[in-house]
C-alpha positions as CSV (number, residue, x, y, z in Angstrom):
1,E,-9.8,30.9,-4.6
2,T,-12.7,32.1,-6.7
3,T,-14.0,35.0,-4.6
4,G,-13.8,38.3,-6.5
5,R,-12.9,36.9,-9.9
6,S,-14.0,40.0,-11.5
7,L,-11.6,42.1,-9.4
8,P,-8.2,43.2,-10.8
9,L,-5.3,40.8,-10.1
10,W,-3.6,43.3,-7.6
11,K,-6.8,43.5,-5.6
12,R,-7.3,39.8,-5.5
13,L,-3.7,39.3,-4.3
14,T,-3.9,41.9,-1.6
15,D,-7.2,40.5,-0.4
16,A,-5.6,37.0,-0.3
17,V,-2.6,38.1,1.6
18,G,-4.8,40.0,4.1
19,R,-6.5,36.7,5.0
20,I,-3.3,35.0,6.0
21,E,-2.8,34.5,9.7
22,W,0.8,35.5,10.6
23,S,2.4,33.7,13.5
24,G,4.7,36.5,14.6
25,G,7.8,34.3,14.3
26,A,6.5,31.4,16.4
27,R,7.2,27.9,15.0
28,A,4.5,25.3,15.1
29,I,5.9,22.0,16.0
30,A,3.7,18.9,16.1
31,A,4.9,15.4,16.4
32,I,2.6,12.7,15.3
33,D,2.9,9.5,17.3
34,Q,3.2,6.2,15.4
35,P,0.0,4.2,15.8
36,A,0.2,0.6,17.0
37,V,1.2,-1.6,14.1
38,Q,1.1,-5.4,14.5
39,P,4.4,-6.8,13.3
40,R,4.9,-9.4,10.6
41,S,5.7,-12.0,13.2
42,A,2.1,-11.8,14.4
43,W,0.9,-13.3,11.1
44,G,3.8,-15.4,10.0
45,G,5.3,-13.0,7.5
46,E,8.8,-14.4,7.6
47,A,7.6,-18.0,7.2
48,C,5.6,-16.8,4.2
49,V,8.8,-15.7,2.4
50,A,11.2,-18.3,3.7
51,G,13.5,-19.5,1.0
52,T,12.9,-16.6,-1.4
53,G,16.2,-15.1,-0.4
54,D,15.1,-11.6,-1.2
55,S,15.8,-8.6,1.0
56,P,13.5,-5.6,1.3
57,R,14.2,-2.9,-1.3
58,Y,14.1,0.7,-0.1
59,S,13.3,3.9,-2.0
60,R,15.1,7.1,-1.2
61,R,11.8,8.9,-1.1
62,T,8.1,8.2,-0.8
63,D,5.8,10.5,-2.7
64,L,2.3,9.1,-2.4
65,M,0.0,6.6,-0.8
66,I,-2.1,4.2,-2.8
67,V,-5.1,2.6,-1.0
68,H,-6.4,-0.8,-2.0
69,H,-8.7,-3.6,-0.8
70,T,-7.8,-7.2,-0.8
71,I,-10.9,-9.1,-2.2
72,H,-9.2,-12.3,-1.0
73,S,-12.2,-14.7,-1.2
74,A,-15.9,-15.0,-2.1
75,S,-16.7,-14.0,1.5
76,S,-14.0,-11.4,2.0
77,N,-15.9,-9.4,4.6
78,D,-16.9,-12.4,6.8
79,Y,-14.0,-12.8,9.2
80,G,-13.3,-12.6,12.9
81,P,-10.2,-11.1,14.7
82,A,-8.6,-14.5,15.1
83,D,-8.9,-15.1,11.3
84,V,-6.8,-12.1,10.3
85,P,-3.3,-13.6,10.7
86,G,-4.3,-16.6,8.6
87,L,-5.8,-14.3,5.9
88,L,-2.6,-12.2,5.8
89,Y,-0.6,-15.3,5.5
90,A,-2.8,-16.7,2.7
91,I,-2.6,-13.3,0.8
92,C,1.2,-13.4,1.1
93,Q,1.4,-17.0,-0.1
94,Y,-0.7,-16.1,-3.1
95,H,1.5,-13.1,-3.9
96,V,4.7,-15.1,-3.6
97,T,3.6,-18.4,-5.2
98,A,1.0,-17.3,-7.8
99,N,2.4,-13.9,-8.7
100,G,6.1,-14.6,-8.2
101,W,6.6,-11.6,-5.9
102,S,9.2,-11.7,-3.1
103,D,6.7,-10.8,-0.4
104,I,3.1,-9.6,0.2
105,A,2.4,-6.7,-2.1
106,Y,1.1,-4.2,0.4
107,N,3.2,-2.2,2.9
108,T,0.4,-2.1,5.4
109,L,-3.0,-3.7,5.8
110,I,-6.0,-2.7,8.0
111,D,-8.6,-5.1,9.2
112,K,-12.3,-4.3,9.8
113,F,-11.6,-4.1,13.6
114,G,-9.2,-1.2,13.2
115,T,-6.0,-3.2,13.6
116,V,-3.1,-2.0,11.5
117,W,-0.7,-4.8,10.3
118,E,2.8,-4.5,8.9
119,G,2.7,-6.2,5.4
120,R,5.8,-6.1,3.3
121,A,9.1,-6.6,5.2
122,G,11.3,-3.6,5.9
123,G,9.6,-1.5,8.5
124,A,6.4,0.7,8.6
125,A,8.3,3.9,8.9
126,E,10.6,3.1,5.9
127,G,10.2,3.7,2.2
128,V,9.9,0.0,1.4
129,V,9.2,-0.7,-2.3
130,G,6.1,-2.8,-2.5
131,A,4.4,-4.7,-5.4
132,H,0.9,-3.2,-5.0
133,S,0.7,-0.9,-8.0
134,G,2.7,-1.8,-11.1
135,G,4.7,1.2,-12.4
136,F,4.2,3.2,-9.2
137,N,5.8,1.0,-6.5
138,T,9.1,2.7,-6.2
139,Y,7.9,6.0,-4.8
140,S,4.6,4.9,-3.1
141,T,3.4,3.1,-0.1
142,G,0.5,0.7,-0.4
143,V,-2.2,0.4,2.2
144,A,-4.9,-2.3,1.8
145,F,-8.2,-2.6,3.7
146,I,-8.8,-6.3,4.3
147,G,-12.0,-7.3,2.5
148,D,-14.1,-6.5,-0.5
149,H,-15.0,-2.9,-0.5
150,R,-16.5,-2.5,-4.0
151,S,-20.0,-2.1,-2.5
152,L,-19.4,-2.1,1.2
153,I,-17.3,0.8,2.7
154,P,-14.7,-0.1,5.3
155,S,-16.0,-0.2,8.9
156,A,-15.8,2.9,11.0
157,E,-13.0,1.3,13.0
158,A,-11.0,0.6,9.9
159,Q,-11.5,4.1,8.6
160,A,-10.4,5.6,11.9
161,A,-7.3,3.4,11.9
162,F,-6.5,4.4,8.3
163,V,-6.8,8.1,9.2
164,Q,-4.4,7.7,12.2
165,F,-1.9,5.6,10.2
166,A,-2.0,7.7,7.1
167,T,-1.6,10.9,9.1
168,W,1.5,9.4,10.7
169,K,2.9,7.8,7.5
170,L,2.5,10.9,5.3
171,D,4.1,13.0,8.0
172,V,7.1,10.6,8.3
173,H,7.7,11.1,4.5
174,H,6.8,14.8,4.5
175,I,3.9,14.4,2.1
176,D,1.2,17.0,2.0
177,P,-2.0,14.9,1.9
178,L,-3.7,17.6,-0.2
179,S,-0.9,17.7,-2.8
180,T,-0.9,16.3,-6.3
181,P,1.9,13.8,-6.7
182,L,4.5,14.3,-9.4
183,V,5.5,10.7,-10.3
184,K,8.7,10.6,-12.2
């Protein structure tokens, strides 16, 4: 709040309090419905990690969301809806075989058609520890837009799906989307 910076502190505080809308004791309760999330079985997630023997790791809390893009090939943005399961499987295979991770790095992925996909095993509503951001995986959730978005923004459908998913996911973990995370 910068209005009235030259006013004394007591006047700025009373003005700020005067702008608060008081509810008169009524509680606002809003439940955000989980958006549709395609399960791992729709892209072969369990087959990708077969033989690793690792179980999902869970964090007792989730403090922030980190947003990525996949840049999975030279033509990352040239794919159709039927290509997405194969792309997810290929990304998972790369993460497991080349990087030595136990699963696909991202908790959730969103394609350009607005479909939300479960990435790492363990459940979309849970605090599953991913491998998407070294040093910050334990208390974060990773969402990746499928494609190369260095110079091309995600499609309107992908952006709308992200907003719906992020709104739900941040609510599940009681994260204020406007807060500054305190990573410990």
